[in-house]
C-alpha positions, 0 to 999 in steps of 0.5 A, spaced: 937 649 392 939 652 400 933 649 404 935 642 401 943 645 404 946 646 398 952 650 399 955 653 392 951 653 386 954 656 380 949 661 378 949 660 369 945 663 365 944 663 358 948 668 353 944 666 347 946 667 340 943 673 336 942 668 329 939 661 330 931 662 330 932 659 337 936 665 339 932 671 336 926 667 340 928 667 347 931 674 346 925 678 344 922 674 350 928 676 354 930 669 357 936 670 355 941 676 359 940 682 355 943 686 359 951 684 364 950 690 368 943 688 371 945 680 372 951 682 376 947 687 380 942 681 381 947 675 383 951 680 387 944 681 390 943 674 391 950 672 394 949 677 400 942 674 401 944 667 401 950 668 404 947 671 410 941 666 410 945 660 408 951 659 409 951 658 400 957 661 397 954 664 389 959 664 383 957 668 378 957 664 371 953 664 363 951 658 359 954 660 353 950 658 348 950 656 340 945 654 336 947 655 329 955 651 331 951 646 335 954 647 343 953 649 350 958 651 354 957 653 363 962 658 364 965 658 372 966 664 375 965 668 369 967 676 369 965 679 363 960 677 358 962 672 352 959 673 345 956 667 343 956 668 336 963 666 337 966 659 336 966 654 340 974 654 341 973 662 343 969 662 346 972 657 350 979 662 349 974 667 351 972 663 358 980 661 360 982 669 359 977 672 365 981 666 368 973 662 369 972 654 367 969 651 361 964 645 362 961 643 356 954 642 357 950 636 357 955 633 352 952 628 346 945 627 345 940 621 349 934 619 349 931 622 355 935 628 355 929 632 351 930 636 345 934 641 345 937 641 338 944 639 335 949 642 340 953 636 340 959 640 337 963 638 343 962 632 343 963 630 335 969 634 335 972 629 342 979 629 340 980 637 338 976 640 345 977 633 349 983 637 352 980 644 351 973 643 355 975 643 363 970 639 364 964 635 362 957 634 364 957 627 367 950 628 371 944 634 367 937 634 372 936 626 372 941 624 365 947 620 366 953 621 361 956 615 361 961 615 355 965 622 359 967 616 363 968 612 359 972 618 355 975 619 363 974 626 362 974 631 368 966 632 369 961 635 372 954 634 374 949 639 374 942 640 375 940 644 369 936 648 374 929 650 369 924 649 373 923 647 381 922 640 381 929 641 377 933 642 384 932 633 385 938 631 381 944 631 379 949 634 384 957 635 384 960 634 393 967 637 391 972 636 397 975 644 398 974 650 402 967 654 400 972 659 396 972 659 389 979 658 388 980 652 391 973 650 389 976 650 381 982 647 384 978 641 386 974 641 380 980 640 376 984 635 380 977 631 381 976 632 388 969 630 386 964 624 386 957 626 383 951 625 388 943 624 386 939 629 391 932 626 392 925 628 394 924 625 402 
């Protein structure tokens, strides 16, 4: 991302539920955050490297992932881990208690969005969560969620980076100073645009 000129990166590895088959599998395989202290130290190490090498700001976040209730919620500027077994309302409340932002990730099903299982609980209860979620994902990888725009929701685009090719995807252009508080404020005020990073 730094080599491609991305200036701010919210690293948001997964905090998975402990109940679903998928949650149990990723824990068994070590593909979820299991040691928050280690995760925090690694992000601090990467934050220093990114600043010194690319003048990039790295923010610590997490994607709270619950396949039983059916939601993925990305937190921006998360300080402490959140129990992914909690109901969605409680997860968002805890995100806000920490001063972080809550993003409703890949909110509804699309044929080109890949197979995620059922993770559309927030969208299916849009009236309940419309103002609870700070932002709704409008772009994920190469997928655009047009209904997010049609509903006039505050939006953000996300790389959902799992593979090297995912660097070429929808991103959010934020008009703000390069510090965490200014970026969060600009996101909430929607001083943003979405752009597509493509291979040159």
